[in-house]
C-alpha positions as CSV (number, residue, x, y, z in Angstrom):
1,P,34.5,90.4,141.6
2,L,37.6,91.4,139.9
3,N,39.8,90.1,142.8
4,K,38.6,86.5,142.4
5,V,39.3,86.1,138.5
6,L,41.7,83.5,137.6
7,D,43.0,82.2,134.3
8,H,43.9,78.1,133.9
9,M,47.4,78.9,135.6
10,R,45.4,80.6,138.6
11,L,47.0,84.1,137.4
12,T,45.1,86.8,139.0
13,L,44.7,90.2,137.2
14,L,47.3,91.6,139.6
15,H,49.7,88.8,138.7
16,V,49.1,89.8,135.0
17,A,49.5,93.4,135.5
18,S,52.5,93.1,137.4
19,R,54.1,90.7,134.9
20,D,53.3,93.1,132.0
21,G,54.5,96.1,133.7
22,Q,51.0,97.9,133.9
23,A,51.8,99.9,136.7
24,D,48.5,102.1,136.7
25,V,46.5,98.9,136.8
26,V,48.5,97.5,139.6
27,K,48.0,100.7,141.7
28,M,44.1,100.7,140.8
29,L,43.6,96.8,141.8
30,L,45.7,97.6,144.8
31,D,43.5,100.3,145.8
32,M,40.3,98.4,145.0
33,F,41.2,95.5,146.9
34,R,43.0,97.3,149.9
35,E,41.3,95.1,152.6
36,D,41.9,91.6,150.6
37,P,45.6,90.7,151.6
38,A,44.8,87.4,150.0
39,F,44.6,89.1,146.5
40,L,48.1,90.7,147.1
41,H,49.5,87.5,148.3
42,A,47.9,85.0,145.8
43,V,49.9,82.5,144.2
44,D,49.7,80.8,140.8
45,T,50.3,77.1,139.8
46,D,53.9,78.0,139.7
47,H,53.9,79.1,143.2
48,M,54.7,82.7,142.3
49,T,53.0,86.0,143.4
50,A,52.5,89.2,141.7
51,I,55.8,90.8,143.2
52,D,57.5,87.4,141.9
53,Y,56.7,88.3,138.5
54,A,57.2,92.1,138.6
55,V,60.9,91.4,139.8
56,K,61.2,88.5,137.3
57,E,60.2,90.9,134.3
58,R,62.6,93.6,135.9
59,H,59.5,96.0,136.8
60,D,61.1,97.3,139.8
61,A,58.9,100.3,140.3
62,I,55.9,98.2,140.3
63,A,57.7,95.6,142.8
64,E,58.2,98.7,145.0
65,V,54.5,99.6,145.0
66,L,53.9,95.9,145.9
67,M,56.3,95.9,148.6
68,E,54.9,99.0,150.0
69,R,51.7,97.4,150.3
70,G,53.3,94.4,152.2
71,A,54.3,92.1,149.3
72,G,57.9,90.7,149.3
73,L,60.0,88.0,147.8
74,Q,60.1,84.6,149.4
75,G,60.0,81.1,149.2
76,T,61.5,78.6,146.4
77,W,61.6,81.4,143.6
78,L,63.7,83.6,145.5
79,K,66.0,81.0,147.1
80,E,66.7,79.8,143.6
81,R,67.3,83.3,142.3
82,L,69.6,84.0,145.0
83,V,71.7,80.9,144.2
84,E,71.9,81.8,140.6
85,A,73.0,85.4,141.3
86,V,75.7,84.1,143.7
87,T,76.8,81.3,141.4
88,A,77.0,84.0,138.3
89,G,79.0,86.5,140.7
90,A,76.0,89.1,140.0
91,V,76.5,91.5,142.9
92,S,74.0,93.9,141.6
93,E,71.3,91.3,141.2
94,L,72.0,89.9,144.7
95,Q,71.5,93.3,146.2
96,R,68.3,93.8,144.2
97,L,66.7,90.4,145.2
98,M,67.8,91.0,148.9
99,W,66.0,94.6,148.7
100,F,62.8,92.9,147.6
101,A,63.2,90.1,149.9
102,K,60.3,89.9,152.4
103,D,62.5,88.8,155.4
104,I,66.3,89.5,154.7
105,A,67.2,87.3,157.5
106,V,65.5,84.2,156.0
107,A,66.7,85.1,152.6
108,V,70.5,85.4,153.6
109,H,70.2,81.8,154.7
110,S,69.1,80.4,151.4
111,T,71.0,77.3,150.2
112,D,71.4,75.3,147.1
113,R,70.2,71.6,146.5
114,D,73.2,70.4,148.1
115,G,72.5,72.4,151.2
116,R,75.4,75.0,150.3
117,S,75.0,78.3,152.0
118,L,75.2,81.6,149.6
119,V,78.6,82.2,151.4
120,L,80.1,78.8,150.4
121,L,78.9,79.2,147.1
122,A,80.2,82.6,146.6
123,L,83.7,81.1,148.1
124,Q,83.5,78.9,144.9
125,H,83.4,81.8,142.4
126,K,86.5,82.2,140.7
127,S,86.6,86.1,140.2
128,E,87.3,89.1,142.2
129,R,83.7,89.5,142.9
130,R,84.0,86.8,145.2
131,S,85.1,89.0,148.2
132,E,82.5,91.6,147.2
133,L,79.6,88.7,147.4
134,I,81.0,87.6,150.8
135,E,81.1,91.1,152.4
136,M,77.5,91.7,151.0
137,L,76.3,88.3,152.4
138,L,78.0,88.8,155.9
139,G,76.4,92.5,156.0
140,F,73.0,90.8,155.5
141,G,73.8,88.3,158.5
142,A,74.9,85.3,156.7
143,D,76.4,82.5,159.0
144,L,79.8,81.4,158.4
145,T,79.0,78.1,160.2
146,E,76.0,76.7,158.3
147,V,76.9,73.3,157.3
148,D,76.2,71.7,153.9
149,F,74.7,68.2,153.4
150,Y,78.5,66.9,153.2
151,G,79.8,68.6,156.5
152,N,81.3,71.6,154.8
153,D,81.0,75.0,155.9
154,A,82.1,78.5,154.9
155,V,85.2,78.7,157.4
156,S,86.5,75.3,156.3
157,G,86.1,76.5,152.6
158,A,87.8,79.7,153.5
159,V,90.8,77.9,155.1
160,A,91.1,75.3,152.1
161,L,91.2,78.3,149.7
162,G,94.0,80.0,151.4
163,D,93.1,83.5,149.9
164,P,94.6,86.1,152.2
165,K,91.7,88.6,151.1
166,I,89.1,86.2,152.3
167,D,91.0,85.2,155.3
168,A,91.1,88.9,156.4
169,I,87.3,89.1,155.8
170,F,86.6,86.3,157.8
171,N,88.8,87.5,160.6
172,R,87.2,90.7,160.5
173,E,83.6,89.1,160.8
174,K,82.9,89.0,164.4
175,S,79.4,89.0,165.5
176,G,77.4,88.4,162.3
177,G,74.7,90.7,163.3
178,I,71.8,91.0,160.7
179,A,71.9,94.3,159.0
180,S,68.9,96.5,157.6
181,R,68.6,97.2,154.2
182,E,69.8,100.8,154.7
183,S,72.7,100.1,157.1
184,S,74.1,97.1,154.8
185,G,74.4,99.6,152.0
186,L,71.2,98.1,150.3
187,A,69.4,100.8,148.0
188,S,66.2,100.6,146.3
189,P,66.8,99.6,142.5
190,K,66.4,102.3,140.2
191,K,62.6,103.0,139.5
192,G,63.3,103.8,135.9
193,S,62.2,100.3,135.0
194,S,58.4,100.1,135.5
């Protein structure tokens, strides 16, 4: 059956259609194999799923369809992209990745290879985007007390930074409750890209 077809990299037909932006094929495959959750969540040799490929190639409309069927970004690929987005100060990409995350509460606690939290990485950003990144991460429920492999946390980092704007954000942060996609201001990426 078509849901068992794999290439040498263990890519399914759903992986290929998602990667290549074939929205009609993705929908057809999802309808054909609605009763086979393993097909939707299959991973290739690079540990990527169909939604990983759709998001990577910026086929957001396809990623939306996959998400409606129960897929979502998770694991190493998401963690690495979140770290890249925060390090680059890419606020819109951070928001986009969080939208497609399977579990925002898990994604917001991603760390880099040194165990630095996304908030700690955002503190190191040298632009005005630093405060926007931090506010967004806190809105998703980031924990200011997560400690990296060297004993550093975001609170200590903020104190050392001495930035009044960051101090005000940290002082305003009280409970750190996890926000939903809607209440955190998270909106679906434009569906213009297929």
